[in-house]
C-alpha positions in Angstrom: -53.8 -61.8 25.6 -52.6 -62.0 22.0 -49.6 -59.5 21.1 -47.5 -59.5 18.3 -44.1 -60.4 18.3 -42.1 -63.3 20.6 -43.8 -65.1 23.0 -43.4 -63.9 26.8 -42.2 -66.4 29.3 -42.0 -65.7 32.9 -42.7 -67.9 36.1 -42.7 -67.9 40.0 -43.1 -69.8 42.9 -44.4 -68.9 46.2 -46.3 -70.3 49.1 -49.0 -68.3 48.6 -51.1 -68.4 45.4 -51.6 -64.5 45.5 -48.4 -63.8 46.1 -47.2 -65.5 43.1 -49.8 -64.1 40.8 -48.5 -60.4 41.9 -44.9 -61.4 41.2 -45.8 -63.1 37.8 -47.8 -60.1 37.0 -44.5 -57.9 37.9 -42.4 -59.9 35.7 -44.4 -59.9 32.8 -44.9 -56.1 33.0 -41.0 -55.4 33.0 -40.9 -57.9 30.1 -43.5 -56.1 28.1 -41.8 -52.5 29.0 -38.5 -53.7 27.9 -39.9 -55.0 24.5 -41.6 -51.7 24.3 -38.4 -49.7 25.1 -36.6 -52.0 22.6 -38.8 -51.1 19.8 -38.8 -47.3 20.7 -34.9 -47.4 20.8 -34.5 -49.2 17.4 -37.1 -46.9 15.8 -35.4 -43.8 17.0 -31.7 -44.8 16.5 -29.9 -42.0 14.9 -28.6 -44.8 11.9 -32.2 -44.9 10.7 -32.8 -41.4 10.9 -32.5 -39.4 7.1 -29.8 -37.7 6.7 -29.4 -34.0 7.8 -28.8 -32.9 4.2 -32.6 -34.2 3.4 -34.3 -32.7 6.7 -32.9 -29.4 6.2 -30.7 -29.3 9.5 -27.0 -28.0 10.0 
């Protein structure tokens, strides 16, 4: 799978191969959610918003 940005690295170890895959998918899912949330937070940061005098807000 290709996505933009830095590579995501995760590893797991378990006696059962299917359990290891499930744990790995959970870790990658969390990494993707963190990356997405970080982008959303930086995009909606107050410092990056237009000043109120330009938006017409009081």
